[in-house]
Z-matrix of the N, CA and C atoms (Angstrom, degrees):
N
C 1 1.443
C 2 1.535 1 111.00
N 3 1.318 2 115.78 1 -35.14
C 4 1.455 3 119.93 2 179.86
C 5 1.527 4 110.89 3 -62.51
N 6 1.330 5 116.90 4 -43.93
C 7 1.469 6 120.72 5 178.46
C 8 1.528 7 111.55 6 -63.66
N 9 1.334 8 116.22 7 -39.80
C 10 1.461 9 120.47 8 -179.83
C 11 1.523 10 111.18 9 -63.14
N 12 1.349 11 116.98 10 -47.45
C 13 1.462 12 119.14 11 -178.40
C 14 1.519 13 111.25 12 -64.42
N 15 1.337 14 117.39 13 -37.37
C 16 1.469 15 119.41 14 177.75
C 17 1.528 16 110.72 15 -66.31
N 18 1.331 17 116.77 16 -41.94
C 19 1.462 18 120.13 17 179.93
C 20 1.531 19 110.89 18 -61.68
N 21 1.331 20 117.10 19 -45.63
C 22 1.467 21 120.29 20 179.20
C 23 1.527 22 109.72 21 -63.45
N 24 1.336 23 117.41 22 -44.15
C 25 1.464 24 119.83 23 178.62
C 26 1.526 25 111.15 24 -60.66
N 27 1.335 26 117.16 25 -46.49
C 28 1.462 27 119.69 26 -175.82
C 29 1.527 28 112.02 27 -66.59
N 30 1.331 29 116.86 28 -28.23
C 31 1.459 30 119.61 29 179.31
C 32 1.524 31 113.16 30 -85.86
N 33 1.341 32 117.51 31 -27.24
C 34 1.459 33 120.42 32 -174.07
C 35 1.516 34 114.58 33 -112.28
N 36 1.339 35 116.80 34 -24.10
C 37 1.454 36 120.09 35 -175.06
C 38 1.524 37 112.90 36 74.01
N 39 1.324 38 117.06 37 17.03
C 40 1.461 39 122.61 38 -177.80
C 41 1.532 40 110.80 39 -66.91
N 42 1.323 41 115.80 40 120.40
C 43 1.459 42 120.67 41 178.88
C 44 1.526 43 110.14 42 -63.29
N 45 1.341 44 117.04 43 -38.32
C 46 1.460 45 120.86 44 179.57
C 47 1.528 46 111.17 45 -60.58
N 48 1.323 47 117.33 46 -40.62
C 49 1.465 48 120.26 47 179.61
C 50 1.526 49 110.90 48 -69.45
N 51 1.321 50 117.52 49 -35.33
C 52 1.467 51 119.94 50 176.73
C 53 1.528 52 110.20 51 -64.44
N 54 1.328 53 116.39 52 -44.47
C 55 1.466 54 119.74 53 179.78
C 56 1.525 55 110.84 54 -64.77
N 57 1.326 56 117.02 55 -39.16
C 58 1.462 57 120.23 56 175.95
C 59 1.525 58 110.29 57 -63.30
N 60 1.310 59 117.01 58 -42.69
C 61 1.468 60 121.81 59 177.27
C 62 1.532 61 110.54 60 -56.90
N 63 1.334 62 116.91 61 -46.98
C 64 1.455 63 120.60 62 -178.84
C 65 1.530 64 111.07 63 -65.24
N 66 1.323 65 117.81 64 -38.38
C 67 1.466 66 120.53 65 178.15
C 68 1.519 67 110.89 66 -64.21
N 69 1.312 68 116.97 67 -43.87
C 70 1.465 69 120.67 68 179.27
C 71 1.525 70 109.62 69 -65.23
N 72 1.311 71 116.33 70 -43.38
C 73 1.465 72 121.53 71 -179.61
C 74 1.529 73 111.41 72 -58.97
N 75 1.309 74 116.35 73 -37.05
C 76 1.459 75 120.92 74 -178.70
C 77 1.527 76 112.69 75 -89.55
N 78 1.325 77 116.85 76 2.77
C 79 1.452 78 120.42 77 176.81
C 80 1.511 79 114.94 78 79.90
N 81 1.336 80 117.03 79 16.82
C 82 1.459 81 120.50 80 179.82
C 83 1.522 82 109.84 81 -115.65
N 84 1.303 83 116.85 82 47.85
C 85 1.459 84 120.41 83 -176.79
C 86 1.521 85 110.82 84 -76.68
N 87 1.324 86 114.30 85 164.80
C 88 1.453 87 121.35 86 175.49
C 89 1.524 88 109.68 87 -65.00
N 90 1.322 89 117.62 88 152.57
C 91 1.466 90 118.80 89 169.90
C 92 1.534 91 108.45 90 -58.73
N 93 1.324 92 118.77 91 145.40
C 94 1.473 93 120.57 92 -174.64
C 95 1.521 94 114.00 93 -52.64
N 96 1.325 95 118.88 94 -41.75
C 97 1.459 96 120.46 95 -178.33
C 98 1.519 97 110.88 96 -64.30
N 99 1.331 98 117.21 97 -44.92
C 100 1.461 99 120.87 98 -179.55
C 101 1.531 100 110.89 99 -62.62
N 102 1.321 101 117.06 100 -39.80
C 103 1.463 102 120.83 101 179.16
C 104 1.524 103 110.38 102 -65.88
N 105 1.338 104 117.49 103 -42.19
C 106 1.461 105 120.71 104 178.04
C 107 1.517 106 110.62 105 -61.96
N 108 1.321 107 116.46 106 -41.40
C 109 1.461 108 120.23 107 179.78
C 110 1.525 109 110.65 108 -63.43
N 111 1.323 110 117.06 109 -41.63
C 112 1.460 111 120.77 110 -179.94
C 113 1.526 112 110.57 111 -64.57
N 114 1.329 113 117.03 112 -45.15
C 115 1.464 114 120.11 113 -178.75
C 116 1.519 115 111.93 114 -70.12
N 117 1.348 116 117.61 115 -27.83
C 118 1.461 117 121.53 116 -179.67
C 119 1.527 118 111.93 117 -81.11
N 120 1.324 119 117.49 118 -14.30
C 121 1.460 120 121.90 119 -179.35
C 122 1.529 121 109.15 120 -63.07
N 123 1.347 122 117.33 121 123.22
C 124 1.475 123 118.79 122 -178.55
C 125 1.526 124 113.04 123 -63.52
N 126 1.322 125 118.21 124 -17.59
C 127 1.459 126 121.43 125 179.13
C 128 1.521 127 112.60 126 -93.83
N 129 1.355 128 117.80 127 5.34
C 130 1.458 129 121.62 128 179.33
C 131 1.522 130 108.05 129 -62.65
N 132 1.344 131 117.18 130 121.45
C 133 1.467 132 119.55 131 -174.58
C 134 1.533 133 112.67 132 -72.93
N 135 1.310 134 114.89 133 127.37
C 136 1.460 135 121.14 134 174.07
C 137 1.523 136 105.99 135 -130.49
N 138 1.303 137 116.06 136 108.66
C 139 1.458 138 121.22 137 -176.91
C 140 1.519 139 111.04 138 -72.77
N 141 1.304 140 116.08 139 145.09
C 142 1.458 141 121.06 140 173.58
C 143 1.515 142 115.28 141 82.21
N 144 1.325 143 118.16 142 7.66
C 145 1.464 144 120.53 143 179.54
C 146 1.513 145 108.43 144 -99.13
N 147 1.319 146 116.10 145 129.68
C 148 1.456 147 120.70 146 177.89
C 149 1.511 148 109.68 147 -117.85
N 150 1.313 149 115.25 148 150.59
C 151 1.478 150 120.49 149 179.59
C 152 1.495 151 111.79 150 -88.45
């Protein structure tokens, strides 16, 4: 998960992904269900993605 969040951050510059990366790195990550819910939210911001 740490590699994934860094990859998304490095490709998009998303501040939210950087903060998530730092939380995971420090061992204070979201509970798995809460993280899945956040990522599944259709309004979850992902910079640089076009339809």
